[in-house]
TORPA-4810 file (N, C-alpha, C, O; in nm, 3 decimals):
<nodes>
NODE_1_-17.238_6.832_-1.704_-17.205_6.983_-1.802_-17.375_7.036_-1.773_-17.481_6.980_-1.743_M
NODE_2_-17.332_7.164_-1.799_-17.468_7.247_-1.786_-17.507_7.294_-1.896_-17.602_7.372_-1.899_A
NODE_3_-17.444_7.258_-2.001_-17.512_7.264_-2.154_-17.519_7.153_-2.226_-17.442_7.058_-2.216_I
NODE_4_-17.635_7.165_-2.319_-17.677_7.062_-2.357_-17.738_7.085_-2.515_-17.792_7.195_-2.533_A
NODE_5_-17.736_7.011_-2.606_-17.771_7.070_-2.731_-17.959_7.062_-2.721_-18.030_6.978_-2.667_P
NODE_6_-17.993_7.176_-2.791_-18.146_7.137_-2.822_-18.213_7.014_-2.846_-18.147_6.929_-2.905_V
NODE_7_-18.333_6.985_-2.813_-18.411_6.870_-2.877_-18.467_6.913_-3.015_-18.454_7.021_-3.073_L
NODE_8_-18.524_6.817_-3.049_-18.635_6.871_-3.187_-18.713_6.939_-3.148_-18.735_7.043_-3.210_R
NODE_9_-18.792_6.906_-3.017_-18.879_6.972_-2.953_-18.905_7.081_-2.898_-19.010_7.144_-2.885_E
NODE_10_-18.734_7.112_-2.845_-18.710_7.213_-2.759_-18.780_7.365_-2.838_-18.747_7.408_-2.948_T
NODE_11_-18.867_7.416_-2.756_-18.881_7.596_-2.824_-18.721_7.624_-2.778_-18.637_7.570_-2.706_P
NODE_12_-18.733_7.761_-2.875_-18.638_7.839_-2.878_-18.644_8.011_-2.868_-18.732_8.086_-2.909_L
NODE_13_-18.535_8.039_-2.808_-18.558_8.197_-2.819_-18.443_8.252_-2.878_-18.345_8.178_-2.870_V
NODE_14_-18.427_8.342_-2.927_-18.333_8.403_-2.984_-18.257_8.526_-2.948_-18.302_8.637_-2.918_L
NODE_15_-18.146_8.491_-2.954_-18.056_8.597_-2.869_-18.064_8.688_-2.949_-18.146_8.699_-3.040_D
NODE_16_-17.953_8.779_-2.914_-17.964_8.941_-2.992_-17.918_8.915_-3.081_-17.979_8.960_-3.177_T
NODE_17_-17.770_8.818_-3.126_-17.700_8.841_-3.223_-17.742_8.752_-3.329_-17.693_8.764_-3.441_D
NODE_18_-17.865_8.627_-3.292_-17.924_8.588_-3.432_-18.020_8.661_-3.463_-18.048_8.665_-3.583_V
NODE_19_-18.098_8.737_-3.370_-18.185_8.791_-3.432_-18.126_8.900_-3.488_-18.214_8.938_-3.566_F
NODE_20_-18.032_8.979_-3.499_-18.003_9.083_-3.576_-17.967_9.038_-3.718_-17.995_9.100_-3.821_N
NODE_21_-17.886_8.896_-3.708_-17.879_8.854_-3.851_-17.996_8.814_-3.898_-18.009_8.812_-4.020_D
NODE_22_-18.101_8.776_-3.817_-18.205_8.740_-3.899_-18.267_8.860_-3.969_-18.310_8.863_-4.084_W
NODE_23_-18.262_8.965_-3.874_-18.338_9.095_-3.920_-18.248_9.152_-4.058_-18.303_9.211_-4.151_R
NODE_24_-18.118_9.125_-4.052_-18.016_9.165_-4.166_-18.030_9.103_-4.271_-17.979_9.140_-4.376_F
NODE_25_-18.110_8.988_-4.258_-18.152_8.878_-4.380_-17.995_8.795_-4.381_-17.953_8.790_-4.497_Q
NODE_26_-17.925_8.747_-4.305_-17.811_8.682_-4.337_-17.873_8.551_-4.355_-17.959_8.503_-4.281_K
NODE_27_-17.820_8.491_-4.467_-17.865_8.328_-4.510_-17.863_8.232_-4.422_-17.960_8.157_-4.423_Q
NODE_28_-17.753_8.207_-4.320_-17.786_8.105_-4.203_-17.900_8.134_-4.131_-17.992_8.053_-4.126_H
NODE_29_-17.904_8.256_-4.064_-18.019_8.310_-4.001_-18.154_8.250_-4.061_-18.222_8.169_-3.999_A
NODE_30_-18.188_8.303_-4.201_-18.296_8.298_-4.241_-18.326_8.134_-4.249_-18.435_8.083_-4.223_K
NODE_31_-18.223_8.074_-4.284_-18.265_7.896_-4.328_-18.265_7.875_-4.187_-18.351_7.789_-4.166_Q
NODE_32_-18.197_7.918_-4.053_-18.242_7.794_-3.921_-18.402_7.835_-3.894_-18.497_7.762_-3.864_A
NODE_33_-18.397_7.961_-3.914_-18.552_8.011_-3.900_-18.656_7.937_-3.962_-18.746_7.882_-3.899_I
NODE_34_-18.647_7.937_-4.052_-18.732_7.889_-4.174_-18.753_7.728_-4.141_-18.868_7.686_-4.132_K
NODE_35_-18.667_7.658_-4.126_-18.641_7.545_-4.042_-18.742_7.512_-3.904_-18.829_7.428_-3.881_D
NODE_36_-18.695_7.603_-3.843_-18.761_7.616_-3.689_-18.868_7.614_-3.690_-18.926_7.532_-3.618_Y
NODE_37_-18.944_7.710_-3.779_-19.111_7.702_-3.816_-19.140_7.612_-3.844_-19.222_7.549_-3.777_I
NODE_38_-19.081_7.558_-3.969_-19.163_7.422_-4.033_-19.141_7.310_-3.940_-19.211_7.210_-3.950_S
NODE_39_-19.035_7.321_-3.837_-19.088_7.217_-3.735_-19.157_7.243_-3.638_-19.220_7.147_-3.591_N
NODE_40_-19.172_7.371_-3.574_-19.249_7.386_-3.458_-19.399_7.454_-3.490_-19.488_7.475_-3.407_H
NODE_41_-19.403_7.482_-3.637_-19.546_7.545_-3.676_-19.502_7.702_-3.566_-19.596_7.733_-3.493_K
NODE_42_-19.468_7.726_-3.563_-19.464_7.888_-3.493_-19.276_7.961_-3.484_-19.170_7.901_-3.461_A
NODE_43_-19.291_8.050_-3.502_-19.159_8.137_-3.493_-19.096_8.137_-3.352_-19.176_8.151_-3.259_P
NODE_44_-18.964_8.123_-3.321_-18.855_8.088_-3.203_-18.972_8.237_-3.128_-19.063_8.302_-3.181_P
NODE_45_-18.916_8.242_-2.998_-18.954_8.368_-2.912_-18.832_8.457_-2.902_-18.730_8.436_-2.968_A
NODE_46_-18.846_8.563_-2.814_-18.756_8.657_-2.772_-18.786_8.664_-2.634_-18.895_8.649_-2.580_M
NODE_47_-18.664_8.693_-2.576_-18.664_8.743_-2.445_-18.693_8.876_-2.402_-18.645_8.949_-2.489_T
NODE_48_-18.741_8.938_-2.322_-18.766_9.084_-2.311_-18.622_9.136_-2.282_-18.632_9.258_-2.296_S
NODE_49_-18.511_9.111_-2.253_-18.399_9.109_-2.272_-18.308_9.158_-2.389_-18.211_9.232_-2.403_M
NODE_50_-18.388_9.080_-2.468_-18.318_9.080_-2.641_-18.399_9.200_-2.696_-18.334_9.287_-2.754_T
NODE_51_-18.521_9.216_-2.685_-18.599_9.332_-2.703_-18.533_9.465_-2.635_-18.519_9.558_-2.715_V
NODE_52_-18.498_9.484_-2.527_-18.416_9.564_-2.439_-18.278_9.619_-2.540_-18.239_9.731_-2.573_F
NODE_53_-18.235_9.493_-2.567_-18.089_9.509_-2.626_-18.116_9.563_-2.792_-18.015_9.617_-2.837_E
NODE_54_-18.197_9.560_-2.858_-18.239_9.558_-2.983_-18.284_9.709_-2.963_-18.224_9.800_-3.019_V
NODE_55_-18.398_9.731_-2.877_-18.463_9.926_-2.916_-18.338_9.970_-2.838_-18.297_10.076_-2.885_L
NODE_56_-18.275_9.931_-2.751_-18.147_10.039_-2.692_-18.101_10.082_-2.793_-18.079_10.203_-2.802_Y
NODE_57_-18.075_10.001_-2.891_-17.991_10.067_-2.997_-18.029_10.164_-3.089_-17.941_10.226_-3.149_G
NODE_58_-18.175_10.193_-3.116_-18.232_10.294_-3.189_-18.243_10.385_-3.102_-18.253_10.492_-3.163_F
NODE_59_-18.246_10.400_-3.001_-18.284_10.465_-2.852_-18.133_10.542_-2.819_-18.125_10.658_-2.778_E
NODE_60_-18.025_10.459_-2.847_-17.908_10.550_-2.798_-17.865_10.596_-2.951_-17.771_10.676_-2.952_K
NODE_61_-17.921_10.557_-3.088_-17.870_10.675_-3.185_-17.972_10.798_-3.191_-17.939_10.909_-3.234_R
NODE_62_-18.096_10.766_-3.145_-18.184_10.833_-3.114_-18.130_10.990_-2.993_-18.135_11.112_-3.004_A
NODE_63_-18.097_10.921_-2.918_-18.051_11.041_-2.836_-17.905_11.069_-2.862_-17.843_11.119_-2.768_A
NODE_64_-17.846_11.047_-2.966_-17.699_11.101_-2.974_-17.708_11.192_-3.111_-17.626_11.277_-3.145_E
NODE_65_-17.807_11.161_-3.168_-17.846_11.245_-3.300_-17.929_11.345_-3.297_-17.928_11.445_-3.369_S
NODE_66_-18.016_11.312_-3.195_-18.127_11.418_-3.193_-18.277_11.360_-3.255_-18.380_11.427_-3.243_G
NODE_67_-18.276_11.272_-3.299_-18.371_11.154_-3.397_-18.354_11.072_-3.451_-18.241_11.026_-3.440_G
NODE_68_-18.448_11.001_-3.540_-18.391_10.906_-3.586_-18.455_10.967_-3.755_-18.556_11.035_-3.772_L
NODE_69_-18.334_10.901_-3.888_-18.406_10.957_-3.974_-18.513_10.847_-4.044_-18.572_10.766_-3.973_D
NODE_70_-18.531_10.851_-4.171_-18.663_10.806_-4.237_-18.617_10.632_-4.195_-18.669_10.559_-4.110_E
NODE_71_-18.511_10.603_-4.280_-18.487_10.475_-4.292_-18.409_10.437_-4.138_-18.352_10.328_-4.151_R
NODE_72_-18.396_10.473_-4.049_-18.377_10.418_-3.934_-18.547_10.411_-3.869_-18.589_10.303_-3.828_T
NODE_73_-18.592_10.474_-3.868_-18.723_10.467_-3.838_-18.792_10.361_-3.894_-18.877_10.300_-3.829_R
NODE_74_-18.760_10.326_-4.033_-18.842_10.220_-4.088_-18.756_10.111_-4.047_-18.819_10.006_-4.028_R
NODE_75_-18.639_10.104_-4.028_-18.590_9.992_-3.944_-18.630_9.949_-3.804_-18.643_9.832_-3.769_D
NODE_76_-18.650_10.061_-3.725_-18.720_10.023_-3.636_-18.851_9.976_-3.583_-18.886_9.922_-3.478_R
NODE_77_-18.935_10.031_-3.732_-19.067_9.941_-3.738_-19.092_9.833_-3.798_-19.205_9.785_-3.804_D
NODE_78_-18.995_9.787_-3.847_-18.964_9.621_-3.903_-18.901_9.582_-3.785_-18.959_9.479_-3.748_K
NODE_79_-18.817_9.609_-3.710_-18.790_9.522_-3.588_-18.887_9.496_-3.461_-18.878_9.406_-3.378_V
NODE_80_-19.013_9.632_-3.474_-19.075_9.603_-3.389_-19.186_9.498_-3.434_-19.253_9.439_-3.349_E
NODE_81_-19.202_9.476_-3.572_-19.297_9.417_-3.643_-19.256_9.220_-3.623_-19.334_9.127_-3.601_Q
NODE_82_-19.110_9.222_-3.642_-19.043_9.081_-3.598_-19.087_9.046_-3.420_-19.137_8.944_-3.372_L
NODE_83_-19.046_9.165_-3.357_-19.065_9.102_-3.207_-19.212_9.083_-3.224_-19.222_8.965_-3.256_I
NODE_84_-19.342_9.138_-3.221_-19.481_9.080_-3.221_-19.483_8.976_-3.293_-19.577_8.909_-3.251_Q
NODE_85_-19.419_8.908_-3.402_-19.436_8.789_-3.463_-19.400_8.706_-3.403_-19.467_8.603_-3.399_Y
NODE_86_-19.275_8.716_-3.330_-19.184_8.630_-3.219_-19.273_8.593_-3.093_-19.308_8.479_-3.065_C
NODE_87_-19.298_8.683_-3.037_-19.319_8.707_-2.916_-19.239_8.718_-2.834_-19.119_8.713_-2.861_G
NODE_88_-19.293_8.738_-2.691_-19.180_8.826_-2.599_-19.212_8.732_-2.477_-19.329_8.709_-2.447_V
NODE_89_-19.086_8.669_-2.394_-19.098_8.594_-2.283_-19.018_8.681_-2.178_-18.903_8.722_-2.184_L
NODE_90_-19.139_8.701_-2.052_-19.112_8.827_-1.999_-19.002_8.755_-1.880_-19.005_8.633_-1.867_S
NODE_91_-18.918_8.830_-1.804_-18.816_8.846_-1.673_-18.930_8.848_-1.573_-18.988_8.949_-1.533_F
NODE_92_-18.955_8.720_-1.538_-19.054_8.704_-1.432_-18.995_8.647_-1.256_-18.873_8.640_-1.239_D
NODE_93_-19.048_8.627_-1.191_-19.042_8.595_-1.048_-18.919_8.468_-1.086_-18.806_8.473_-1.039_Q
NODE_94_-18.966_8.361_-1.173_-18.863_8.261_-1.142_-18.714_8.268_-1.229_-18.610_8.203_-1.215_T
NODE_95_-18.749_8.374_-1.321_-18.632_8.429_-1.394_-18.516_8.521_-1.290_-18.393_8.514_-1.281_A
NODE_96_-18.629_8.617_-1.210_-18.503_8.657_-1.169_-18.452_8.614_-1.042_-18.359_8.675_-0.987_A
NODE_97_-18.506_8.513_-0.992_-18.482_8.399_-0.880_-18.325_8.343_-0.953_-18.217_8.352_-0.896_A
NODE_98_-18.345_8.292_-1.074_-18.206_8.219_-1.153_-18.105_8.311_-1.127_-18.019_8.305_-1.039_I
NODE_99_-18.124_8.409_-1.221_-18.060_8.520_-1.214_-17.982_8.596_-1.096_-17.867_8.635_-1.111_A
NODE_100_-18.062_8.616_-0.966_-17.986_8.624_-0.879_-17.904_8.521_-0.831_-17.799_8.556_-0.775_A
NODE_101_-17.937_8.357_-0.843_-17.815_8.271_-0.806_-17.705_8.269_-0.897_-17.603_8.225_-0.843_Y
NODE_102_-17.692_8.297_-1.002_-17.606_8.300_-1.101_-17.517_8.430_-1.082_-17.395_8.420_-1.067_V
NODE_103_-17.576_8.539_-1.082_-17.495_8.672_-1.101_-17.391_8.681_-0.993_-17.284_8.736_-1.019_F
NODE_104_-17.411_8.634_-0.880_-17.283_8.654_-0.787_-17.168_8.552_-0.798_-17.052_8.538_-0.759_P
NODE_105_-17.243_8.502_-0.858_-17.125_8.362_-0.873_-17.039_8.375_-0.989_-16.951_8.293_-1.013_R
NODE_106_-17.068_8.498_-1.076_-16.940_8.515_-1.187_-16.868_8.650_-1.135_-16.921_8.738_-1.067_L
NODE_107_-16.740_8.648_-1.180_-16.667_8.788_-1.138_-16.683_8.874_-1.164_-16.764_8.878_-1.256_S
NODE_108_-16.637_8.997_-1.125_-16.677_9.141_-1.122_-16.681_9.176_-1.281_-16.761_9.257_-1.328_Q
NODE_109_-16.579_9.102_-1.362_-16.527_9.151_-1.493_-16.647_9.040_-1.581_-16.672_9.066_-1.699_R
NODE_110_-16.697_8.947_-1.529_-16.800_8.871_-1.592_-16.936_8.923_-1.596_-17.011_8.918_-1.694_E
NODE_111_-16.965_8.979_-1.471_-17.069_9.038_-1.452_-17.126_9.139_-1.544_-17.239_9.145_-1.592_R
NODE_112_-16.997_9.238_-1.563_-16.982_9.350_-1.630_-17.016_9.331_-1.794_-17.076_9.411_-1.865_N
NODE_113_-16.963_9.210_-1.830_-16.984_9.166_-1.958_-17.100_9.111_-2.012_-17.157_9.130_-2.120_K
NODE_114_-17.129_9.030_-1.905_-17.259_8.899_-1.934_-17.372_8.922_-1.901_-17.467_8.852_-1.935_H
NODE_115_-17.383_9.052_-1.810_-17.527_9.086_-1.749_-17.641_9.052_-1.819_-17.728_8.975_-1.779_W
NODE_116_-17.639_9.118_-1.937_-17.753_9.075_-2.042_-17.766_8.942_-2.108_-17.874_8.900_-2.148_G
NODE_117_-17.627_8.862_-2.120_-17.694_8.749_-2.158_-17.747_8.638_-2.000_-17.827_8.545_-2.003_D
NODE_118_-17.686_8.679_-1.903_-17.744_8.637_-1.769_-17.884_8.629_-1.757_-17.941_8.523_-1.735_T
NODE_119_-17.950_8.751_-1.773_-18.094_8.761_-1.788_-18.173_8.694_-1.883_-18.286_8.655_-1.853_F
NODE_120_-18.100_8.671_-2.053_-18.150_8.611_-2.118_-18.147_8.460_-2.079_-18.243_8.392_-2.118_T
NODE_121_-18.044_8.396_-2.005_-18.043_8.265_-1.985_-18.146_8.237_-1.854_-18.189_8.123_-1.841_A
NODE_122_-18.177_8.325_-1.774_-18.258_8.315_-1.659_-18.404_8.309_-1.730_-18.488_8.233_-1.681_A
NODE_123_-18.433_8.380_-1.835_-18.545_8.390_-1.877_-18.564_8.283_-1.954_-18.681_8.246_-1.962_T
NODE_124_-18.478_8.216_-2.020_-18.484_8.114_-2.102_-18.519_7.960_-2.019_-18.586_7.867_-2.064_V
NODE_125_-18.472_7.966_-1.928_-18.484_7.852_-1.818_-18.614_7.867_-1.776_-18.691_7.771_-1.782_L
NODE_126_-18.653_7.984_-1.729_-18.781_8.013_-1.629_-18.866_7.975_-1.740_-18.974_7.969_-1.681_A
NODE_127_-18.891_7.945_-1.860_-18.968_7.935_-1.977_-18.959_7.827_-2.026_-19.035_7.793_-2.117_H
NODE_128_-18.856_7.738_-1.972_-18.864_7.564_-2.009_-18.823_7.592_-2.209_-18.876_7.525_-2.298_G
NODE_129_-18.734_7.688_-2.229_-18.661_7.694_-2.363_-18.537_7.697_-2.368_-18.471_7.711_-2.265_H
NODE_130_-18.481_7.685_-2.487_-18.359_7.648_-2.519_-18.301_7.806_-2.582_-18.391_7.890_-2.586_G
NODE_131_-18.214_7.838_-2.612_-18.142_7.945_-2.669_-18.048_7.930_-2.785_-17.944_7.864_-2.786_V
NODE_132_-18.120_8.026_-2.917_-18.035_7.989_-3.018_-17.969_8.129_-3.022_-18.030_8.233_-3.000_A
NODE_133_-17.799_8.116_-3.063_-17.721_8.208_-3.025_-17.604_8.186_-3.103_-17.594_8.070_-3.142_T
NODE_134_-17.504_8.270_-3.141_-17.366_8.260_-3.171_-17.285_8.256_-3.064_-17.174_8.216_-3.101_R
NODE_135_-17.289_8.286_-2.917_-17.186_8.297_-2.829_-17.181_8.190_-2.770_-17.150_8.202_-2.651_N
NODE_136_-17.202_8.069_-2.812_-17.171_7.949_-2.729_-17.073_7.981_-2.605_-17.126_7.999_-2.495_R
NODE_137_-16.954_7.989_-2.613_-16.898_8.045_-2.505_-16.982_8.160_-2.366_-16.996_8.139_-2.246_E
NODE_138_-17.017_8.265_-2.441_-17.066_8.348_-2.301_-17.180_8.260_-2.237_-17.160_8.244_-2.116_D
NODE_139_-17.290_8.199_-2.282_-17.399_8.122_-2.236_-17.318_7.953_-2.153_-17.386_7.895_-2.068_F
NODE_140_-17.167_7.888_-2.194_-17.138_7.811_-2.106_-17.072_7.846_-1.985_-17.071_7.772_-1.887_E
NODE_141_-16.999_7.993_-1.992_-16.997_8.058_-1.848_-17.092_8.049_-1.762_-17.086_7.993_-1.653_L
NODE_142_-17.215_8.125_-1.826_-17.331_8.130_-1.727_-17.393_7.978_-1.719_-17.482_7.978_-1.634_I
NODE_143_-17.380_7.882_-1.764_-17.429_7.777_-1.744_-17.329_7.681_-1.678_-17.347_7.560_-1.677_A
NODE_144_-17.229_7.736_-1.627_-17.139_7.645_-1.531_-17.180_7.717_-1.366_-17.113_7.702_-1.265_N
NODE_145_-17.296_7.788_-1.378_-17.319_7.859_-1.233_-17.444_7.844_-1.215_-17.488_7.898_-1.113_H
NODE_146_-17.544_7.766_-1.305_-17.711_7.738_-1.269_-17.736_7.679_-1.145_-17.650_7.608_-1.093_L
NODE_147_-17.852_7.702_-1.087_-17.926_7.671_-0.962_-17.932_7.508_-0.986_-17.902_7.435_-1.080_P
NODE_148_-17.959_7.498_-0.921_-17.981_7.295_-0.888_-18.129_7.292_-0.916_-18.177_7.179_-0.907_P
NODE_149_-18.219_7.396_-0.949_-18.353_7.392_-0.985_-18.356_7.374_-1.158_-18.434_7.317_-1.233_S
NODE_150_-18.267_7.430_-1.175_-18.244_7.445_-1.335_-18.114_7.450_-1.395_-18.045_7.537_-1.450_H
NODE_151_-18.099_7.291_-1.360_-17.953_7.275_-1.393_-17.862_7.259_-1.554_-17.743_7.241_-1.581_P
NODE_152_-17.993_7.277_-1.639_-17.935_7.213_-1.780_-17.970_7.362_-1.876_-18.075_7.422_-1.854_L
NODE_153_-17.877_7.410_-1.980_-17.940_7.532_-2.037_-17.909_7.470_-2.191_-17.799_7.447_-2.242_L
NODE_154_-18.014_7.457_-2.237_-17.974_7.397_-2.374_-17.973_7.515_-2.483_-18.048_7.613_-2.477_R
NODE_155_-17.875_7.491_-2.587_-17.802_7.564_-2.700_-17.829_7.490_-2.812_-17.834_7.368_-2.834_L
NODE_156_-17.855_7.637_-2.911_-17.856_7.587_-3.047_-17.772_7.665_-3.118_-17.834_7.769_-3.141_A
NODE_157_-17.649_7.673_-3.172_-17.535_7.731_-3.210_-17.575_7.749_-3.368_-17.557_7.664_-3.455_V
NODE_158_-17.632_7.874_-3.384_-17.636_7.927_-3.523_-17.547_8.036_-3.592_-17.567_8.157_-3.584_W
NODE_159_-17.422_7.962_-3.678_-17.352_8.036_-3.702_-17.329_8.044_-3.881_-17.380_7.951_-3.943_R
NODE_160_-17.274_8.125_-3.943_-17.300_8.095_-4.079_-17.116_7.999_-4.087_-17.078_7.946_-4.191_H
</nodes>
């Protein structure tokens, strides 16, 4: 099987769903991140794809409404502080090679729905991390098509 649970020492990245749970102060995410920091002495990282997805939400709102209101601007500032706190793993050449291997092995429908998760998984694997997510099924689908060079995706499922 291409999916495995994270080990205690596995560094993690936050998938967009978990990052948003943390950002909105959902108790399960706050506790899981607190426990992670206690164990690793550092916060979980983020991928450049997660940063894109989160910031895209703000930019889409700004484009549709002609700008951001004060509350949304404060929310964006808070998000940027959380991103800086976590640190960002880049979509580098290794990640690109992993994504290039996985992507054509997905159906067109799966590619349309899971392109962001594909880039997230590729980045996670390229940097030797696992992923904290609520979307186990999405990452299982991607993990079924991993290249021989990176055959195992470690998942931590953080749900309430």
